[in-house]
C-alpha positions as CSV (number, residue, x, y, z in Angstrom):
1,M,138.2,32.8,192.7
2,N,135.3,34.6,194.7
3,D,132.3,35.2,193.0
4,I,131.2,38.8,193.6
5,K,127.4,39.3,194.7
6,I,126.0,42.0,192.8
7,E,122.1,41.4,193.5
8,N,120.4,44.7,194.9
9,A,123.8,46.5,194.3
10,E,123.4,50.0,193.2
11,I,125.5,50.6,190.0
12,V,126.1,53.8,187.8
13,I,127.3,53.1,184.2
14,V,128.4,56.3,182.5
15,G,128.0,55.9,178.9
16,G,125.3,53.1,179.4
17,S,122.9,54.2,176.4
18,S,124.6,52.4,173.7
19,G,127.4,49.9,173.0
20,M,129.1,48.2,175.8
21,G,127.6,50.2,178.4
22,L,124.2,49.3,177.4
23,A,125.2,45.4,177.2
24,L,126.6,45.9,180.7
25,A,123.5,47.3,181.9
26,R,121.4,44.7,180.4
27,R,123.3,42.1,182.1
28,L,123.7,43.6,185.3
29,L,119.9,44.1,185.6
30,L,119.7,40.2,184.7
31,E,122.0,39.7,187.7
32,G,119.5,41.7,190.1
33,A,121.4,44.9,190.5
34,N,120.0,48.4,190.6
35,V,121.3,50.0,187.7
36,T,121.1,53.7,186.4
37,I,122.6,54.9,183.2
38,V,124.0,58.0,182.0
39,G,124.9,59.6,178.8
40,R,124.8,62.8,176.7
41,S,122.1,62.0,174.3
42,Q,118.3,62.1,175.6
43,Q,117.3,60.4,172.5
44,R,119.9,57.3,173.1
45,L,119.0,57.3,176.6
46,E,115.0,57.1,175.8
47,A,116.1,54.2,173.1
48,A,118.1,52.5,175.9
49,K,115.2,52.7,178.2
50,S,112.9,50.8,175.9
51,V,115.6,48.1,175.6
52,L,116.0,47.6,179.6
53,V,112.6,48.0,180.6
54,R,112.2,44.4,178.8
55,V,114.7,43.3,181.2
56,H,113.3,45.0,184.7
57,D,110.1,46.5,184.9
58,F,111.6,49.9,185.9
59,A,114.1,52.1,183.9
60,L,114.5,55.9,184.2
61,P,116.9,57.9,181.7
62,F,119.3,60.6,182.8
63,L,120.8,63.1,180.7
64,T,124.2,64.8,181.5
């Protein structure tokens, strides 16, 4: 099986403000990807931001 290299990859996660989407965003950041999360709730995006900035020094939520 080939290893997929995601370091410096640009990845957008829809539904990234909670649950599996947030867990995936966290993991991808740890692997070196540049991650954008999208969600419907500004409050959840802000909460997700506070989690993700612990993993990566920059995180900016987007509201759809």
